[in-house]
N, C-alpha and C positions, 0 to 999 in steps of 0.2 A: 621503417617505424622504430622509434627509440624504445629502449627497454621500459621506461616509465609509462609510455603511452600504451605499449603492448600489455603491460600489467593492468593498466586501467581497463582496457577492453576485456581482458580475461576476468577481472573482478566483477565488471558489470554483467557479463554473460552469466557468470556463476551466481550472482545475486538473483537475477531474474529467472534463471533456470530453477533455483531452489524455491522461489515464490510460485513458479508455475507448477511445481510438483507437490505443493501443499495439500491439494485434495486427497492424495494418497496417504499423506501423513495424518491429516485430521480425521480421515475416515476410521483410523484406529480407535478413536474416542467416541464412537457412535453410541455407546452405552451412557455417556455423560451428557448433561445439558450444555448448550453453548456457553452459558454464563459460568459454569463450573470450569470448563476447559480454559476460557479466556482468563478467569481469575487465577488459575495456576500459571498461565502464560505470563501474566503481569507480575506476579510475586516472584517467580523464578527468574524472570528477566531482570528485575530489580536486584535480586541477590547476585546474579552474574555481573551486572554493571558495577556494583559496589566492590566485588572481588577484583575485577579488572582495574578499577580506579586505584585501589590500594596497591595491587601488584605492580602497576606501572607508575606508581607515585604521582598520580594526577589528581589527588583529592583537592588540591588547591584550585584546580580548574572548576570543580564542582562548587566550591565555596564562592569563587568569583562569579560564576553563573547565577547562583542564588542571591548574591549581593545586588545584581542588576534586576530590580524588582519587576520592571516592565517586561523584560525578556523572559524572566522566570514564570511570570503569570501567563504570558502568551504560550510558552512551551507547555505549561501544566494544562492549559485549556486545550491545546492541540493534543495532549495526551488523552484527555477525555474523549475527544472526537475519534482518535485512532482506536480507542477501546471499543467504542460503538461499531467502528468499521470491522474490527476483529470479530466481534460478537455476531454481526450480520454474516460475515464470511463463514465462520464455523457453523453457524446455524444453516446457512445455505448448503454447505457441503454435506452435513449430516442429515439433511431432510430431502436430499435428492434435487437440489437446485444449484449444482456446481456451474451449470451453463449460465444461469442468471448472474452468478458472481463474476463469471468471465466477461459477460456483457458489461457489467459495471466497470471493470478495469479497462475495457476497450473504450468506453465512453468517458472515462475520467479525464483524459487530456482536454476534451471538449468542454467539460464542466469547469475545469481549471481556467480555460480560456474565457468562458462566460463570466466567471467570478472576477477575472482581471478587468473585464469591461465594466461590470456593475459596481464593483467595490473600489478598484484602483483607478478607474477612469481611463483604462488603456483603450487604444483603438485597434480594430480588427481590419486586416486587409480583406479584399473582396473574396479571395479564395478561402480564407478562414471562415467568413460568414457562410460560404457554401458548405463547408465541413460541418459547422454547427447546425445548419438547416437539415443536412442529411442525417445527422444524429437525432434530431427531433422527429424526423420522418420514421426513423428506425423505432423509436420508442412508441410512436403512434401505431405503427404496424403491429408491434408486439402486444400492445394493449388491446387493439381490436381483434387480432387473430387469436390471442391467448385467452381473451375474455376477462382479463383482470390486469391491474397495474402491476408491472414487475418491480415490486417494492424492494426486493433484495438488490437488484441491479441498480436502481436509482439510489438506494441508501448507501451502497458501497461507493458509488461514483461521487455522490454529494459529500459524504463524510470525509473521504480521502481528499477531495478537492478543497474543502474547508481546512483540513489538516495542513495541506501544503501552503495554503494562503497564510495561516497563522505562523507557520515555520518561516515563511518568507518575511513576514512582518517582524519577527523576532530578530531578524538580522543574522549576520555571519559571526556574531561575537561569541556564540556558544558552540563549542565543538560537539561532534556527534555523540561521543560516549557520555559526557556529563548531561547533554541534552536528553538522551534516552533515559538516563538515571532520573532526571526530574519528571519526565513523562510517566515513567512507571511508578515513581513514588507517589505522584498525584493519584494515579489509578489505584494504587495499593490501599488508599484510604477507603475505597469501596470494595476492592477484591478481598482483602484480609477478613473483614467482618463477614462477608458472604461465605468464605470458606469455613470460618469458625462456626457460623450458624448451621451450615450443612453438616459439619462434623458433630456438633452437639445434638442436632436434631435427628441424626441418623439418616440424613438425606444424601450423604456423600456416596459416589458411585463405587468406592472401594475403601477398605481400611487404610489407615495412615501407613502402616508397615505392610506394603504389598508391592508386587512387581508392577501393577497397574499405576499405583501412585508414583513409583519411580519413573515410569514412562511419561506420566504427566509432567514430572520435573524436567524432562528433556525439552519441554516447550520453551524454556528460557534460552537455551542454546540455539534452538531452531529459530527463535525470534531474533536474537541478537546477531548471529553470524551473517545472514544476508543484509541486515541493516549496515553492519560495519563494512562489508564488501561493497555495498552501494556507496557508502561515504568515501571509500577509497577510490572508487571509479570516478566519482564526480570531481575529485581533486586532480585527476590525471588526464581526462579526456573532455572534449567539448560537450556542452549541455545538449546540443543537437544530437550528438551521438548517443548520449544517455537516453534521450527521448525516443530514439529509434529502437534501442535495445529493449526498452520497457515493454514493447508489444510481445516479446517472447513469452512473458508470464501468462497473459490471457490466451495466447494461442495454445500453450501447453494445457492450460485449464480447460479450454474448449475441447481439445482432443481427448483428454482424460475423461471429461464428463460424458462425451458422446461415445467414444470407442471402448473405454475401460469400465466406467461406472454405468453405462447403458441407459443414460437419460434420454428421453424421447426427443426427437427432432421433427415435429410436424411441419407441414409446408409453411405455415405462418411464421414459425420460428426461423426457418431457413431464410425467408424473405427479409425478416428483421435483421438477421445476421449479415445478409448481403449489404443492406443499407449501412449497418455499422461499419463493415469493412471498407465500403466506399468512402465513408466519412474519414476513417483512419488513413486510407491511402491519400485522399485529398489533403488532409492535415499534414501528413508526413512529407508529401511532395512539396507543399508550400514551405515547410520548415527547412528542407534541404536546399531548395532553390533560393530562398531568402538568405540563408547562411552563405551560400556560394556567392551571391551578389554582394553581400556585405564584405566578404573576404576580398573579392576583386576590387571593390572600392577602396579598401584599406591599402591594398598593395599598390593600386594606382596612385593613391595619395602619397605613399612612401617614395614612389618612383619620381 
C-alpha cells in the first residue's frame, strides 16, 4: 500500500471515529438548547474557515466559488440542510435519543440511494432494492414496536441524504474549505441573530466571558477537523472504501448510546436494529462485489 493511500485510510478512519465519538462531546452541552449549541458550532466553524483561508492564502478560491452563482446557491442550500441535521443530532444526544441518531446514520446510505433513483433517475440493482426493502422493514418495526415514528432517525437520514445530493449537484468545482465557508456563512445569517437575541434576552446558557462559552467555541474546530480529514480521505482512496469506513461512526454511536449513556434497548428496538444491520450488510456486500466486478472488467479490457 502506497503512502498516499495509507494516509487516506488513516484520515478516513480518524474522521469517522471522531464523528462516532460526538455523543460524548455534545453531552457536555446538556444545559444548552440544541439551537444554541448548533448556532455556536456554525459561527465558530465560519471563523475557523476564514482564518484557514487567509492563513493558507486561498481566499481567491472562495471568491471563485462565490462567482459561480449556481454552485454557491446549491452549497448554501446544502448548508441549511446540514444545519437542520446538526440540530436534530444534538437534540437527540441531549434528550436521550443517541440510538435514534445512530439509526439515522445507518439508514443514510439507503436514503441516498433512494434519492438517486427518484431525483437523478438512477437504476438500482436487485440486491440494492433488497437493501432498501430491509431498511423500510426496519423503520416499520421501530414505528410499531416503539409506538411512535422515529422522527430523529428519519430526520437525520433524510437531511444528510439531501445534503449529499445538493453537494453532488454543485459539482467538484468548489474545494472543501471554501465550500464549508459558504455553508457556514449561509447558516450564520440565522445563527448570529439567534445568539444575539439569546444574549440580549438573558436566555444564553452562560455569560460571554466564561469557561463554558470557551468550550462552546471549540465546536468550530470539532466540526471542521473531521470534515477536512474526510475530504483528504476522499481524494486518496476509492469511494467504495470511504463508504465502508462510514459505518464506523454509527457503530460507535450505537455502542456509546447503549453501553455508556445507558439508553434503553427493548426487544422491538433490537429487532429494528437487526433489520437495519441486515440492510447495511446487503448494501455493503453489493457495493464491494460490484466494485470488484468493475475492476476486473477494466483490467480485462486493458489486457
